[in-house]
TORKOL-4160 file (C-alpha; in steps of 0.2 Angstrom, whole numbers, padded with zeros to 4 digits, m for minus):
316
<pt num="1" X="0120" Y="m0045" Z="m0143"/>
<pt num="2" X="0130" Y="m0037" Z="m0128"/>
<pt num="3" X="0134" Y="m0044" Z="m0112"/>
<pt num="4" X="0121" Y="m0039" Z="m0098"/>
<pt num="5" X="0125" Y="m0034" Z="m0080"/>
<pt num="6" X="0111" Y="m0044" Z="m0071"/>
<pt num="7" X="0105" Y="m0043" Z="m0053"/>
<pt num="8" X="0095" Y="m0056" Z="m0045"/>
<pt num="9" X="0083" Y="m0055" Z="m0031"/>
<pt num="10" X="0075" Y="m0071" Z="m0023"/>
<pt num="11" X="0075" Y="m0081" Z="m0007"/>
<pt num="12" X="0069" Y="m0099" Z="m0006"/>
<pt num="13" X="0075" Y="m0115" Z="m0015"/>
<pt num="14" X="0064" Y="m0111" Z="m0030"/>
<pt num="15" X="0074" Y="m0095" Z="m0033"/>
<pt num="16" X="0091" Y="m0102" Z="m0029"/>
<pt num="17" X="0089" Y="m0115" Z="m0043"/>
<pt num="18" X="0086" Y="m0101" Z="m0055"/>
<pt num="19" X="0101" Y="m0092" Z="m0048"/>
<pt num="20" X="0112" Y="m0107" Z="m0051"/>
<pt num="21" X="0106" Y="m0108" Z="m0069"/>
<pt num="22" X="0110" Y="m0090" Z="m0072"/>
<pt num="23" X="0127" Y="m0092" Z="m0065"/>
<pt num="24" X="0131" Y="m0105" Z="m0078"/>
<pt num="25" X="0128" Y="m0093" Z="m0092"/>
<pt num="26" X="0146" Y="m0085" Z="m0096"/>
<pt num="27" X="0140" Y="m0073" Z="m0109"/>
<pt num="28" X="0132" Y="m0061" Z="m0095"/>
<pt num="29" X="0138" Y="m0055" Z="m0078"/>
<pt num="30" X="0128" Y="m0058" Z="m0063"/>
<pt num="31" X="0135" Y="m0044" Z="m0052"/>
<pt num="32" X="0124" Y="m0044" Z="m0036"/>
<pt num="33" X="0111" Y="m0054" Z="m0027"/>
<pt num="34" X="0097" Y="m0048" Z="m0015"/>
<pt num="35" X="0089" Y="m0059" Z="m0003"/>
<pt num="36" X="0078" Y="m0058" Z="0013"/>
<pt num="37" X="0087" Y="m0056" Z="0030"/>
<pt num="38" X="0092" Y="m0072" Z="0039"/>
<pt num="39" X="0077" Y="m0080" Z="0048"/>
<pt num="40" X="0077" Y="m0090" Z="0064"/>
<pt num="41" X="0073" Y="m0108" Z="0060"/>
<pt num="42" X="0074" Y="m0126" Z="0066"/>
<pt num="43" X="0073" Y="m0132" Z="0084"/>
<pt num="44" X="0086" Y="m0120" Z="0090"/>
<pt num="45" X="0079" Y="m0105" Z="0081"/>
<pt num="46" X="0096" Y="m0100" Z="0075"/>
<pt num="47" X="0097" Y="m0087" Z="0061"/>
<pt num="48" X="0097" Y="m0097" Z="0045"/>
<pt num="49" X="0103" Y="m0090" Z="0028"/>
<pt num="50" X="0091" Y="m0092" Z="0014"/>
<pt num="51" X="0095" Y="m0104" Z="0000"/>
<pt num="52" X="0098" Y="m0090" Z="m0012"/>
<pt num="53" X="0111" Y="m0083" Z="0001"/>
<pt num="54" X="0120" Y="m0099" Z="0001"/>
<pt num="55" X="0122" Y="m0100" Z="m0018"/>
<pt num="56" X="0128" Y="m0082" Z="m0018"/>
<pt num="57" X="0141" Y="m0085" Z="m0005"/>
<pt num="58" X="0147" Y="m0101" Z="m0013"/>
<pt num="59" X="0149" Y="m0091" Z="m0030"/>
<pt num="60" X="0157" Y="m0076" Z="m0021"/>
<pt num="61" X="0144" Y="m0064" Z="m0028"/>
<pt num="62" X="0141" Y="m0047" Z="m0019"/>
<pt num="63" X="0126" Y="m0050" Z="m0008"/>
<pt num="64" X="0113" Y="m0038" Z="0000"/>
<pt num="65" X="0100" Y="m0042" Z="0013"/>
<pt num="66" X="0090" Y="m0026" Z="0016"/>
<pt num="67" X="0075" Y="m0027" Z="0028"/>
<pt num="68" X="0066" Y="m0016" Z="0015"/>
<pt num="69" X="0070" Y="m0007" Z="m0001"/>
<pt num="70" X="0071" Y="0010" Z="0007"/>
<pt num="71" X="0081" Y="0025" Z="m0001"/>
<pt num="72" X="0098" Y="0018" Z="0006"/>
<pt num="73" X="0094" Y="0001" Z="m0002"/>
<pt num="74" X="0089" Y="0009" Z="m0018"/>
<pt num="75" X="0106" Y="0019" Z="m0018"/>
<pt num="76" X="0115" Y="0003" Z="m0016"/>
<pt num="77" X="0106" Y="m0005" Z="m0031"/>
<pt num="78" X="0108" Y="0010" Z="m0042"/>
<pt num="79" X="0127" Y="0009" Z="m0039"/>
<pt num="80" X="0127" Y="m0008" Z="m0048"/>
<pt num="81" X="0122" Y="0000" Z="m0064"/>
<pt num="82" X="0111" Y="m0015" Z="m0069"/>
<pt num="83" X="0104" Y="m0019" Z="m0086"/>
<pt num="84" X="0092" Y="m0031" Z="m0079"/>
<pt num="85" X="0085" Y="m0037" Z="m0062"/>
<pt num="86" X="0078" Y="m0055" Z="m0062"/>
<pt num="87" X="0066" Y="m0058" Z="m0047"/>
<pt num="88" X="0061" Y="m0075" Z="m0041"/>
<pt num="89" X="0050" Y="m0077" Z="m0025"/>
<pt num="90" X="0060" Y="m0062" Z="m0017"/>
<pt num="91" X="0047" Y="m0058" Z="m0004"/>
<pt num="92" X="0048" Y="m0039" Z="m0004"/>
<pt num="93" X="0038" Y="m0027" Z="m0015"/>
<pt num="94" X="0048" Y="m0017" Z="m0027"/>
<pt num="95" X="0045" Y="0001" Z="m0027"/>
<pt num="96" X="0043" Y="0011" Z="m0044"/>
<pt num="97" X="0061" Y="0018" Z="m0041"/>
<pt num="98" X="0068" Y="0000" Z="m0042"/>
<pt num="99" X="0057" Y="m0005" Z="m0056"/>
<pt num="100" X="0063" Y="0009" Z="m0066"/>
<pt num="101" X="0082" Y="0007" Z="m0062"/>
<pt num="102" X="0088" Y="m0007" Z="m0073"/>
<pt num="103" X="0090" Y="m0002" Z="m0092"/>
<pt num="104" X="0079" Y="m0017" Z="m0097"/>
<pt num="105" X="0068" Y="m0016" Z="m0081"/>
<pt num="106" X="0064" Y="m0030" Z="m0069"/>
<pt num="107" X="0057" Y="m0047" Z="m0074"/>
<pt num="108" X="0049" Y="m0060" Z="m0063"/>
<pt num="109" X="0047" Y="m0079" Z="m0064"/>
<pt num="110" X="0030" Y="m0083" Z="m0057"/>
<pt num="111" X="0024" Y="m0101" Z="m0053"/>
<pt num="112" X="0007" Y="m0100" Z="m0061"/>
<pt num="113" X="m0001" Y="m0096" Z="m0078"/>
<pt num="114" X="m0005" Y="m0077" Z="m0075"/>
<pt num="115" X="m0017" Y="m0069" Z="m0072"/>
<pt num="116" X="m0023" Y="m0085" Z="m0062"/>
<pt num="117" X="m0015" Y="m0086" Z="m0045"/>
<pt num="118" X="m0007" Y="m0069" Z="m0043"/>
<pt num="119" X="0001" Y="m0067" Z="m0026"/>
<pt num="120" X="0011" Y="m0077" Z="m0013"/>
<pt num="121" X="0007" Y="m0095" Z="m0014"/>
<pt num="122" X="0002" Y="m0100" Z="m0032"/>
<pt num="123" X="0008" Y="m0118" Z="m0031"/>
<pt num="124" X="m0002" Y="m0123" Z="m0015"/>
<pt num="125" X="m0018" Y="m0113" Z="m0021"/>
<pt num="126" X="m0017" Y="m0121" Z="m0038"/>
<pt num="127" X="m0018" Y="m0139" Z="m0031"/>
<pt num="128" X="m0031" Y="m0134" Z="m0017"/>
<pt num="129" X="m0043" Y="m0127" Z="m0030"/>
<pt num="130" X="m0042" Y="m0143" Z="m0041"/>
<pt num="131" X="m0034" Y="m0134" Z="m0056"/>
<pt num="132" X="m0030" Y="m0146" Z="m0071"/>
<pt num="133" X="m0016" Y="m0135" Z="m0078"/>
<pt num="134" X="m0001" Y="m0125" Z="m0071"/>
<pt num="135" X="0015" Y="m0118" Z="m0078"/>
<pt num="136" X="0027" Y="m0104" Z="m0078"/>
<pt num="137" X="0024" Y="m0086" Z="m0083"/>
<pt num="138" X="0039" Y="m0074" Z="m0085"/>
<pt num="139" X="0033" Y="m0056" Z="m0084"/>
<pt num="140" X="0039" Y="m0038" Z="m0086"/>
<pt num="141" X="0036" Y="m0031" Z="m0069"/>
<pt num="142" X="0026" Y="m0016" Z="m0065"/>
<pt num="143" X="0019" Y="m0008" Z="m0050"/>
<pt num="144" X="0004" Y="m0020" Z="m0048"/>
<pt num="145" X="0004" Y="m0037" Z="m0039"/>
<pt num="146" X="0009" Y="m0049" Z="m0053"/>
<pt num="147" X="0000" Y="m0038" Z="m0066"/>
<pt num="148" X="0014" Y="m0035" Z="m0079"/>
<pt num="149" X="0014" Y="m0041" Z="m0097"/>
<pt num="150" X="0020" Y="m0059" Z="m0100"/>
<pt num="151" X="0036" Y="m0061" Z="m0109"/>
<pt num="152" X="0036" Y="m0081" Z="m0109"/>
<pt num="153" X="0024" Y="m0094" Z="m0104"/>
<pt num="154" X="0026" Y="m0113" Z="m0102"/>
<pt num="155" X="0010" Y="m0123" Z="m0097"/>
<pt num="156" X="0007" Y="m0142" Z="m0093"/>
<pt num="157" X="m0006" Y="m0153" Z="m0086"/>
<pt num="158" X="m0006" Y="m0158" Z="m0068"/>
<pt num="159" X="m0006" Y="m0176" Z="m0063"/>
<pt num="160" X="m0021" Y="m0183" Z="m0053"/>
<pt num="161" X="m0010" Y="m0185" Z="m0037"/>
<pt num="162" X="0001" Y="m0169" Z="m0039"/>
<pt num="163" X="0008" Y="m0162" Z="m0023"/>
<pt num="164" X="0015" Y="m0145" Z="m0019"/>
<pt num="165" X="0032" Y="m0154" Z="m0019"/>
<pt num="166" X="0030" Y="m0163" Z="m0036"/>
<pt num="167" X="0023" Y="m0147" Z="m0044"/>
<pt num="168" X="0037" Y="m0136" Z="m0037"/>
<pt num="169" X="0050" Y="m0148" Z="m0046"/>
<pt num="170" X="0040" Y="m0148" Z="m0062"/>
<pt num="171" X="0039" Y="m0129" Z="m0062"/>
<pt num="172" X="0058" Y="m0128" Z="m0060"/>
<pt num="173" X="0060" Y="m0139" Z="m0075"/>
<pt num="174" X="0049" Y="m0127" Z="m0085"/>
<pt num="175" X="0055" Y="m0111" Z="m0077"/>
<pt num="176" X="0074" Y="m0112" Z="m0078"/>
<pt num="177" X="0075" Y="m0114" Z="m0097"/>
<pt num="178" X="0061" Y="m0101" Z="m0100"/>
<pt num="179" X="0071" Y="m0089" Z="m0090"/>
<pt num="180" X="0087" Y="m0092" Z="m0099"/>
<pt num="181" X="0077" Y="m0090" Z="m0116"/>
<pt num="182" X="0069" Y="m0074" Z="m0110"/>
<pt num="183" X="0086" Y="m0066" Z="m0104"/>
<pt num="184" X="0093" Y="m0070" Z="m0122"/>
<pt num="185" X="0078" Y="m0062" Z="m0130"/>
<pt num="186" X="0079" Y="m0046" Z="m0120"/>
<pt num="187" X="0098" Y="m0045" Z="m0123"/>
<pt num="188" X="0095" Y="m0047" Z="m0142"/>
<pt num="189" X="0080" Y="m0035" Z="m0142"/>
<pt num="190" X="0068" Y="m0048" Z="m0148"/>
<pt num="191" X="0057" Y="m0050" Z="m0133"/>
<pt num="192" X="0039" Y="m0047" Z="m0135"/>
<pt num="193" X="0028" Y="m0043" Z="m0120"/>
<pt num="194" X="0009" Y="m0048" Z="m0121"/>
<pt num="195" X="m0003" Y="m0040" Z="m0109"/>
<pt num="196" X="m0011" Y="m0052" Z="m0097"/>
<pt num="197" X="m0030" Y="m0056" Z="m0100"/>
<pt num="198" X="m0042" Y="m0046" Z="m0090"/>
<pt num="199" X="m0053" Y="m0061" Z="m0086"/>
<pt num="200" X="m0049" Y="m0076" Z="m0075"/>
<pt num="201" X="m0039" Y="m0066" Z="m0061"/>
<pt num="202" X="m0037" Y="m0075" Z="m0045"/>
<pt num="203" X="m0026" Y="m0072" Z="m0030"/>
<pt num="204" X="m0015" Y="m0085" Z="m0021"/>
<pt num="205" X="m0016" Y="m0078" Z="m0003"/>
<pt num="206" X="m0001" Y="m0082" Z="0009"/>
<pt num="207" X="m0003" Y="m0099" Z="0017"/>
<pt num="208" X="m0006" Y="m0100" Z="0036"/>
<pt num="209" X="m0006" Y="m0115" Z="0048"/>
<pt num="210" X="m0025" Y="m0112" Z="0050"/>
<pt num="211" X="m0027" Y="m0116" Z="0031"/>
<pt num="212" X="m0019" Y="m0133" Z="0034"/>
<pt num="213" X="m0031" Y="m0138" Z="0047"/>
<pt num="214" X="m0042" Y="m0152" Z="0040"/>
<pt num="215" X="m0061" Y="m0148" Z="0041"/>
<pt num="216" X="m0068" Y="m0166" Z="0041"/>
<pt num="217" X="m0086" Y="m0159" Z="0036"/>
<pt num="218" X="m0079" Y="m0155" Z="0019"/>
<pt num="219" X="m0080" Y="m0167" Z="0005"/>
<pt num="220" X="m0067" Y="m0180" Z="0003"/>
<pt num="221" X="m0061" Y="m0173" Z="m0013"/>
<pt num="222" X="m0058" Y="m0156" Z="m0005"/>
<pt num="223" X="m0048" Y="m0164" Z="0009"/>
<pt num="224" X="m0038" Y="m0174" Z="m0003"/>
<pt num="225" X="m0033" Y="m0158" Z="m0012"/>
<pt num="226" X="m0029" Y="m0150" Z="0004"/>
<pt num="227" X="m0017" Y="m0163" Z="0010"/>
<pt num="228" X="m0008" Y="m0163" Z="m0007"/>
<pt num="229" X="m0008" Y="m0144" Z="m0008"/>
<pt num="230" X="0001" Y="m0143" Z="0009"/>
<pt num="231" X="0014" Y="m0157" Z="0007"/>
<pt num="232" X="0028" Y="m0153" Z="0011"/>
<pt num="233" X="0023" Y="m0136" Z="0020"/>
<pt num="234" X="0015" Y="m0132" Z="0031"/>
<pt num="235" X="0007" Y="m0150" Z="0031"/>
<pt num="236" X="m0011" Y="m0154" Z="0033"/>
<pt num="237" X="m0015" Y="m0158" Z="0051"/>
<pt num="238" X="m0029" Y="m0163" Z="0063"/>
<pt num="239" X="m0032" Y="m0167" Z="0081"/>
<pt num="240" X="m0035" Y="m0184" Z="0089"/>
<pt num="241" X="m0038" Y="m0184" Z="0108"/>
<pt num="242" X="m0024" Y="m0172" Z="0113"/>
<pt num="243" X="m0012" Y="m0176" Z="0099"/>
<pt num="244" X="m0010" Y="m0165" Z="0084"/>
<pt num="245" X="m0008" Y="m0177" Z="0069"/>
<pt num="246" X="0001" Y="m0171" Z="0053"/>
<pt num="247" X="m0006" Y="m0180" Z="0037"/>
<pt num="248" X="0006" Y="m0182" Z="0022"/>
<pt num="249" X="m0003" Y="m0193" Z="0010"/>
<pt num="250" X="m0020" Y="m0201" Z="0007"/>
<pt num="251" X="m0031" Y="m0208" Z="m0006"/>
<pt num="252" X="m0049" Y="m0206" Z="m0010"/>
<pt num="253" X="m0060" Y="m0221" Z="m0006"/>
<pt num="254" X="m0075" Y="m0224" Z="m0017"/>
<pt num="255" X="m0093" Y="m0226" Z="m0010"/>
<pt num="256" X="m0105" Y="m0217" Z="0002"/>
<pt num="257" X="m0102" Y="m0216" Z="0020"/>
<pt num="258" X="m0114" Y="m0215" Z="0035"/>
<pt num="259" X="m0104" Y="m0209" Z="0049"/>
<pt num="260" X="m0100" Y="m0192" Z="0057"/>
<pt num="261" X="m0086" Y="m0183" Z="0048"/>
<pt num="262" X="m0069" Y="m0187" Z="0056"/>
<pt num="263" X="m0074" Y="m0204" Z="0062"/>
<pt num="264" X="m0061" Y="m0218" Z="0060"/>
<pt num="265" X="m0070" Y="m0231" Z="0050"/>
<pt num="266" X="m0056" Y="m0244" Z="0049"/>
<pt num="267" X="m0037" Y="m0245" Z="0052"/>
<pt num="268" X="m0027" Y="m0259" Z="0044"/>
<pt num="269" X="m0011" Y="m0262" Z="0033"/>
<pt num="270" X="m0020" Y="m0252" Z="0019"/>
<pt num="271" X="m0021" Y="m0236" Z="0030"/>
<pt num="272" X="m0033" Y="m0227" Z="0041"/>
<pt num="273" X="m0050" Y="m0224" Z="0033"/>
<pt num="274" X="m0059" Y="m0208" Z="0039"/>
<pt num="275" X="m0077" Y="m0202" Z="0035"/>
<pt num="276" X="m0078" Y="m0185" Z="0027"/>
<pt num="277" X="m0093" Y="m0173" Z="0025"/>
<pt num="278" X="m0095" Y="m0183" Z="0008"/>
<pt num="279" X="m0086" Y="m0199" Z="0005"/>
<pt num="280" X="m0070" Y="m0204" Z="0014"/>
<pt num="281" X="m0051" Y="m0204" Z="0013"/>
<pt num="282" X="m0038" Y="m0217" Z="0018"/>
<pt num="283" X="m0023" Y="m0210" Z="0027"/>
<pt num="284" X="m0008" Y="m0218" Z="0020"/>
<pt num="285" X="0006" Y="m0208" Z="0028"/>
<pt num="286" X="0006" Y="m0198" Z="0044"/>
<pt num="287" X="0016" Y="m0191" Z="0058"/>
<pt num="288" X="0014" Y="m0190" Z="0077"/>
<pt num="289" X="0021" Y="m0175" Z="0087"/>
<pt num="290" X="0040" Y="m0176" Z="0088"/>
<pt num="291" X="0041" Y="m0191" Z="0077"/>
<pt num="292" X="0045" Y="m0195" Z="0059"/>
<pt num="293" X="0032" Y="m0197" Z="0046"/>
<pt num="294" X="0028" Y="m0215" Z="0043"/>
<pt num="295" X="0017" Y="m0226" Z="0032"/>
<pt num="296" X="0001" Y="m0229" Z="0041"/>
<pt num="297" X="0004" Y="m0248" Z="0042"/>
<pt num="298" X="0020" Y="m0245" Z="0051"/>
<pt num="299" X="0013" Y="m0233" Z="0063"/>
<pt num="300" X="m0002" Y="m0244" Z="0067"/>
<pt num="301" X="0010" Y="m0258" Z="0074"/>
<pt num="302" X="0013" Y="m0248" Z="0089"/>
<pt num="303" X="m0002" Y="m0236" Z="0089"/>
<pt num="304" X="m0017" Y="m0247" Z="0085"/>
<pt num="305" X="m0027" Y="m0242" Z="0100"/>
<pt num="306" X="m0024" Y="m0223" Z="0096"/>
<pt num="307" X="m0032" Y="m0225" Z="0079"/>
<pt num="308" X="m0046" Y="m0238" Z="0084"/>
<pt num="309" X="m0061" Y="m0238" Z="0073"/>
<pt num="310" X="m0075" Y="m0227" Z="0080"/>
<pt num="311" X="m0063" Y="m0214" Z="0087"/>
<pt num="312" X="m0065" Y="m0197" Z="0079"/>
<pt num="313" X="m0054" Y="m0184" Z="0074"/>
<pt num="314" X="m0059" Y="m0167" Z="0081"/>
<pt num="315" X="m0070" Y="m0157" Z="0069"/>
<pt num="316" X="m0062" Y="m0140" Z="0064"/>
């Protein structure tokens, strides 16, 4: 087994954690990192480096931030003479010229059990759809959208109260060791790629704020999934009078309900119970505009009138 010259392309925290793991492997050389250009974020809308950029700067690895992988960016990559490019939630499509560039090609750590949830938001869409299982798939990349053959899979069951935050962390626990094993198998020439199944294909479309707006006419089960799927980003939200309320946590309440969807049925130390199209939920943690997220019991001490029974969250 020879030492590999590895490049890494990624942007968010999920990618940064995989980059950190690769940096701890002394047998290979991580020679360059690609990440998205700095984006404006926070209240001041200041340019903010991605988590991957922060890791690369701390490790003093050559860093590139092309807006797109045009011929100039491709020439810069070719100069690195890569054996392998590892891609984790990079955010830019790799043209065929880039896919063909490294000696061992490009591999991608994807946060779903392909071919289910190809695309941008597999973690959120998995929970929103009520899936019972998730996991990591490491694939050999080709020109399609997450269509390449699988080199490694790691599957597990979801918990009944799984959120995007908890699933993100569990996928990291599965993805990091799977990536390190895959790199070693590629270096040794023992990696075996299996074509993805041709059935069960779904697409995890990019999340918008509109996706997170609660439609109270839906069944309570669907709303519960929505709240868990969009915790911590972009956070499920609804409107009460002129206030946009962000809902972080809820629980399902058993039993039928005879009230218009969105109607507040009760508000006490257990939470704020709300009628849905079928059944009801109890909001346990929520956030007023410009304020911190709080347990419902704490918020009700000063806002009981705001959430009085009989008031109604605006239907979507």
